[in-house]
C-alpha positions in Angstrom: 208.5 146.6 142.2 209.0 143.7 140.2 207.5 140.7 138.2 204.8 142.8 136.4 204.6 140.0 133.6 203.0 142.4 131.3 201.2 140.8 128.4 201.5 137.3 130.2 197.5 136.4 130.9 195.6 134.9 127.8 192.6 136.2 129.5 192.1 139.9 127.8 190.1 140.9 131.2 193.0 139.8 133.3 195.7 141.1 131.1 193.8 144.5 131.0 194.0 144.5 134.9 197.4 143.6 134.9 198.4 146.8 132.5 196.0 148.7 134.9 197.8 147.6 138.0 201.0 148.7 136.5 199.4 151.9 135.6 198.3 152.3 139.4 201.8 151.4 140.7 203.5 154.4 138.3 200.7 156.9 138.9 201.0 156.3 142.8 204.7 157.0 142.3 204.3 160.2 140.3 201.8 161.5 142.7 203.9 160.5 145.8 206.8 162.0 144.2 209.5 159.3 144.3 213.1 159.9 144.0 213.3 156.8 141.7 211.3 153.6 140.6 213.4 150.5 140.7 211.8 147.4 138.7 213.5 144.2 139.6 213.1 142.1 136.4 210.3 140.3 134.3 208.8 143.5 133.1 207.3 141.8 130.3 206.6 138.1 130.6 208.4 137.8 127.3 211.7 139.1 125.9 209.5 139.7 122.8 205.7 141.1 123.9 203.0 142.2 121.6 203.2 145.4 119.9 199.8 146.6 121.8 201.3 145.7 124.9 204.5 147.6 124.2 202.3 150.6 123.2 200.8 150.7 126.3 204.0 150.0 128.2 205.8 153.0 126.4 202.9 155.2 127.2 203.0 154.4 130.8 206.7 154.9 131.0 206.6 158.3 129.0 204.4 159.4 131.9 206.8 158.8 134.5 209.6 160.2 132.4 207.3 163.5 131.9 207.1 163.7 135.9 211.0 163.7 135.8 211.3 160.5 138.0 214.0 158.3 136.7 213.8 154.5 136.5 216.2 151.8 136.9 215.5 148.3 135.9 217.2 144.8 135.5 216.2 141.8 133.0 214.4 138.7 134.8 214.5 135.2 133.7 211.3 136.0 131.4 212.4 138.9 129.8 216.2 138.1 129.8 218.1 137.4 126.4 221.7 136.2 126.6 222.4 138.7 123.3 220.7 141.7 125.2 218.4 142.2 122.5 215.3 142.6 123.9 212.6 145.5 124.2 214.4 146.5 127.4 216.8 147.4 125.6 214.4 149.7 123.8 213.1 151.2 126.2 216.6 152.2 127.7 217.6 153.6 124.2 214.2 155.6 124.3 215.3 157.2 127.4 212.5 155.6 129.7 215.1 153.8 132.0 218.3 152.6 132.7 219.4 149.2 133.1 221.7 148.9 136.2 223.4 145.6 134.9 226.9 146.8 134.1 229.9 144.2 134.5 233.3 143.2 133.8 235.0 139.8 134.4 238.4 139.6 135.6 240.2 136.7 137.3 237.3 134.5 137.3 235.0 137.3 139.5 232.0 139.3 138.1 232.8 142.9 139.1 229.4 145.0 139.1 229.8 148.7 138.3 227.7 151.5 140.1 225.0 153.4 138.5 225.1 156.6 140.5 222.0 159.0 141.4 222.2 161.5 143.9 223.7 159.8 147.3 222.9 156.1 146.0 224.7 153.5 144.0 222.5 151.3 142.4 223.9 147.5 141.1 222.0 145.1 139.3 222.3 141.4 138.2 219.8 140.0 136.0 217.5 136.9 136.3 218.4 133.8 133.8 216.9 131.0 132.7 217.2 127.8 134.5 218.6 130.0 137.5 221.9 130.2 135.9 222.5 133.5 137.8 222.7 131.8 141.3 226.0 130.1 140.3 227.5 133.7 139.1 226.3 135.6 141.8 228.6 133.3 144.1 231.6 135.0 142.2 230.0 138.3 142.0 231.7 141.6 143.7 230.2 145.1 143.9 232.9 147.8 142.9 233.6 150.2 145.9 231.3 153.5 145.7 232.6 155.2 149.4 230.2 157.5 150.7 227.3 156.2 148.6 224.2 153.9 149.8 224.4 151.1 147.9 221.4 149.3 146.5 221.6 145.6 144.9 219.0 144.9 142.5 218.3 141.3 141.8 216.2 138.9 140.4 217.0 135.6 141.9 215.8 133.2 144.7 216.9 133.7 148.3 217.3 130.8 150.4 215.5 132.5 153.3 212.8 133.0 151.2 212.0 129.9 149.1 210.5 127.9 152.1 209.5 124.6 150.4 209.9 125.1 147.2 211.9 122.9 145.1 214.4 125.7 143.1 217.9 126.4 143.4 218.6 129.2 145.3 221.4 131.4 147.2 221.5 132.9 150.7 221.8 136.3 151.7 224.9 135.4 153.5 226.6 134.6 149.8 225.6 137.6 148.1 228.1 140.7 148.2 227.3 143.1 150.9 225.0 146.0 150.1 223.1 148.3 152.2 219.5 147.6 150.7 218.6 144.6 148.5 215.7 145.0 146.2 214.4 141.7 144.8 212.5 140.1 142.3 211.5 136.7 140.8 209.8 134.9 144.1 206.1 136.2 143.9 205.9 136.2 147.3 205.5 139.0 150.4 208.9 138.7 151.8 210.9 141.8 153.6 213.5 142.2 156.4 215.1 145.3 157.6 217.4 145.6 154.4 215.8 143.0 151.9 212.6 143.0 150.3 210.7 141.1 147.4 208.0 143.3 146.1 205.8 141.0 145.0 203.9 140.7 142.0 202.4 143.8 140.3 199.7 141.3 139.3 198.8 137.8 140.2 200.5 135.9 137.4 198.3 132.5 137.5 195.3 130.7 138.9 197.3 129.6 142.2 198.6 133.5 142.6 195.1 135.1 142.0 193.6 132.6 144.6 196.5 133.0 147.1 197.2 136.6 146.5 193.8 138.2 145.4 195.7 141.2 144.1 199.0 143.0 143.2 201.5 144.8 145.2 204.6 147.2 145.6 206.9 149.0 148.0 207.4 152.7 148.8 210.5 152.5 150.7 212.0 155.5 152.7 215.7 155.7 153.4 217.6 158.0 155.6 221.1 157.7 157.2 223.4 158.6 154.7 225.8 155.9 153.5 224.9 153.6 156.3 221.6 151.1 156.6 220.4 153.9 159.1 216.6 154.3 159.3 214.8 152.4 156.2 210.7 152.1 156.3 209.3 150.0 154.0 205.8 150.4 153.2 203.5 147.8 151.2 201.3 149.2 148.7 198.0 146.9 147.7 196.8 147.2 144.4 193.0 146.2 144.8 191.6 146.7 141.5 189.0 144.1 141.7 187.4 141.7 144.1 188.7 137.8 143.5 185.8 135.1 144.3 187.0 131.4 144.9 184.4 128.5 144.3 185.4 124.9 144.8 183.0 122.4 143.9 183.8 118.8 144.4 182.0 116.2 141.9 181.8 112.7 141.1 179.9 112.4 138.3 180.2 114.5 135.4 176.7 114.1 133.7 175.3 116.0 137.0 178.5 118.1 137.1 177.2 120.8 135.4 173.8 121.5 137.5 176.0 121.3 140.6 178.2 123.9 139.6 175.5 126.4 138.5 173.5 125.5 141.7 176.6 126.7 143.7 177.4 130.1 141.3 173.7 130.7 142.1 174.4 131.2 145.9 176.8 134.1 145.0 177.0 137.9 143.8 179.8 137.8 141.7 179.1 141.0 139.8 182.5 142.8 138.1 184.2 140.3 140.3 187.0 137.6 139.2 185.3 134.2 140.0 187.9 131.5 140.3 186.2 128.1 139.8 188.3 124.9 141.0 187.0 121.5 140.4 188.1 118.6 142.2 187.0 115.0 143.1 187.3 111.1 141.4 184.7 111.0 138.2 183.2 107.3 138.5 180.7 108.0 136.0 180.9 110.2 132.8 183.3 112.0 130.9 185.0 115.2 131.1 183.4 116.4 127.8 180.0 116.0 129.8 180.4 118.8 131.7 178.8 121.7 130.0 181.5 124.5 130.3 179.9 126.8 127.9 176.8 126.8 130.0 178.7 127.5 132.8 180.5 130.4 131.4 177.1 131.9 129.7 175.6 132.0 133.2 178.6 133.9 135.0 178.7 136.1 132.0 175.0 136.6 132.0 175.2 137.4 136.1 177.8 140.0 135.4 180.9 138.4 136.1 184.3 140.3 134.9 185.9 136.9 134.2 185.4 133.3 135.0 188.8 131.1 135.2 188.3 127.3 135.7 190.8 125.1 137.2 190.3 121.2 136.8 194.0 119.8 137.3 192.3 118.2 141.1 189.6 116.3 138.9 190.8 112.5 138.2 189.4 109.8 136.5 188.8 106.4 137.9 191.0 104.5 135.6 190.0 101.6 132.9 192.5 98.7 133.2 193.5 97.4 130.1 195.3 94.0 129.8 197.1 93.3 126.6 199.5 90.5 125.8 201.6 91.5 122.7 204.9 93.0 121.7 203.8 94.4 118.5 203.1 98.1 118.9 200.5 98.2 116.1 198.6 95.4 118.0 198.8 97.3 121.4 197.5 100.5 120.0 194.8 98.8 118.3 193.5 96.9 121.7 193.9 100.1 123.5 191.6 101.7 120.8 188.9 99.3 120.9 188.8 98.6 124.7 188.5 102.5 125.1 185.6 102.6 123.0 184.0 99.8 124.2 183.7 101.7 127.4 183.3 105.0 125.7 181.3 104.6 122.5 181.0 107.5 120.5 180.3 108.2 116.9 184.0 108.9 116.3 184.9 105.4 117.1 185.3 104.3 113.7 187.3 107.4 112.6 190.4 106.8 115.1 192.5 104.5 113.2 192.2 106.0 109.9 193.2 109.2 111.4 196.2 107.6 113.3 197.3 106.2 110.1 197.1 109.8 108.6 198.7 111.5 111.2 201.9 108.8 111.1 202.6 110.2 107.2 206.0 111.1 106.4 207.1 114.3 104.9 208.6 113.6 101.5 212.3 114.7 100.6 212.1 118.0 99.1 208.7 118.5 99.9 207.7 121.9 101.0 206.0 122.4 104.4 203.0 124.1 103.3 202.6 121.1 100.7 203.0 118.6 103.1 200.3 120.6 105.7 197.7 120.7 102.7 198.2 116.9 101.8 197.8 115.8 105.6 194.8 118.3 106.1 193.3 117.0 103.1 193.6 113.4 104.0 192.1 114.1 107.7 189.1 116.2 106.1 188.6 113.1 103.7 188.3 110.8 106.9 186.3 113.1 108.4 184.0 113.6 105.6 184.6 117.6 105.4 183.9 119.5 102.3 
């Protein structure tokens, strides 16, 4: 399994589903009495997750340890740290897992040392920021482990799997030879005879929720000693909650709320994740005219688990502003006055003094807190706040 991204969602409901999916996968492994668990990077969404996420994660790892199943992992591009000082190290020191990234450099080569368990030799290479691991993998060598089935754990992008994604990638032919490649990083379902991206434990953003619907992992059965032999890969889906996708095209934001509510009213979304995607070119009104609070309350009143909205495909008819001046202050004033002529607001007269206030400089030796208080005080005065 890989790409768990625990702690990644800002929606509490989805963050909880992410953790539940991770717990489901480990419980499945315990019940299935697997020989080992491999986690191929991005266990956490950050190198420094919150205390609450850590507590939940440690509790799940304890269940795995108490069952006697060893766990091996590598860092991913999200939980990697060049210093190695992350909570993956804490997990390892607590005895919950073993990091398989063991290396030494000589003669411009990176030699990976094996971690031995039963008749398997595990090698690991972490994912790094900005795909830095790709160039390093081209000069990587696996130290010999005669008679052992060699598993290479990686968190990187394979050319054979990236498709049209514009990211740096490495071909499987450029990697050192192994009997099995356990991969993370790409949130895709990709597997060949001895190559597998496990896919994410749970979708990590709006588009993934829409496309994948749920998370997954693989149970891999290997027979054949030190050769590839017979490898059977079984995908295990993690379907905890149903996802309902709604696409609503709008042109007028003044009537958009009623149109969205009408569309929502056609569906039963009790205890479902609802993905609301708005698209179209707005010829009338502003984004603020769409009453999202009312839409969210309607969904909540009808039992939705969580409503996630996406307005990235919503565009506005551009207003052409012609300005003839080289003075940036004049340009700024003209843009503001032209905008508010077409979009009147009770705050129109507040904008120029607020921009002036936000341009004040921090004085030499002025403490940050004093500067912040001075700035906020000026803004409050402009807005007539007590």
